[in-house]
N, C-alpha and C positions, 0 to 999 in steps of 0.2 A: 388732430391730437396725436402726439407721439405714442408709439407702443412701448411697453416696458419702461415707462417713465421712472418708476422707482429704481429700476436697475441702472438706468442712465445717471441718476442722482448718485448712486453708489460709485459708478465709474468716475464721475467727475470729482467726487470727494477723494477717491484714491489718487486721482491726478494731482489734486492740490497737495495732498499729504506726501506723496512720493516723488512728484515731479516727472512722472512717466507720461508718455504720450497716451492719447485716448485709447488707441488700439492695444498698446501694451497693458494698460490698466484693465481694459475690458477682458483681454485674454486671461490675465491673472485671476480676475473675479470668476470668470467662467470655469476655470480649472478648479477653483476652490469650491464653487457650487457643485460641480460634478463629484468631487471627493466627498462632500458632505452628503449628497444624495446616495452615494455608494455605501457609506457607513450606515445610513438608515436602512438601505436594502439589505446589507449583510446582517444587521441586527434583527430585522424582520425575519429573514431566512433562518437565523439561529433560533428564533422564537417558534417558528413554524416546524422546525425539525428537531426540537427538543424532545426528550423522552416522554414528557407529558403531553405532547401534541398528538393529534389524531393521525391515523394513517393516511397518507396522501401521496399523490403522484404529480410531479411537476410535468406539465404538458409542454410548456415553453417559457423561456425567461430571456430577458435582455438585461445585462448588468446596469444598474443605475436607473432603469426605466420601469420594468414591469415584470411580473411573474403570473403565470396562468396555472392553476392547480386543480386537479380532480380530487375532491374530498373523498373519504372512505365510503360515504353513502351514495356516491355518484353525482353529488352536487358540484357546481363549479365555483371556484374562488378566483377572482382577479384582483391583484393588488398593483397599484401604480406608485411610483416614487418620483417626487419632484422636488428639487432644491428650490427654496424660496428666497430667503435673504441670508445675510450673514449668520452662520450657525443655526440656520433653520431649514427644515425640510417638511414636506407634506407626504403622508402616506394615506392612500385612499383604497378601501377595501370593498368589494362587491361580491356578495355570496349569493349566487343565483340557483334557481331550480329547486328551491326549498319546497317541501310538500304541503306545508300548512302554515297558518298564521302563528301557531304556537312554536313551530320549528323556527320560523323567522325570528320571533321574539327571543327564543333561547340562543340562537346564533348571534343576534345583535348584542346580547349581554356578554357572550363569549368574546366577541371581537372588541367590545368596549374594554374588557378586562385585559385582553392581550395588547391592545394599543396603549392602554395606560401603563402596562409593564414595559413596553418599548420606550415610551417617553421617560419613564423612570431610569431605564438602562442608559439612555442617551444623554440624560441630564448631567450637568457638571457634578463630578463626584459619585456618578452612578457606578454600580458595581460590575456592569457588563454581563451580568448573569440574571436570569429570571426564570 
């Protein structure tokens, strides 16, 4: 079973559409994916560093891939950014070292709201601010 079957389908569709060789079509799509993941990462960073955001310290980050943050209460937040398909990206957030179930539920609600705001910001016609 081939890996990245969906991506290979996209490459072949681009080949048919543009007449490019497989490698050229693949490189074009990979560059586009990286750019889309970068946009999602930048938007997430804008959300995390907005005035309404909690005080935090970035421990490490790799553009278009991940960011590791220490939250104001000493808990850890890890966010990963993955380009999926055309005009789609995935953001995964893990907030660790929370002290109680109530704190976990509160932060789950917070991250749900923040990720919804990110989706709205990135949607076509989104205002780029949240």
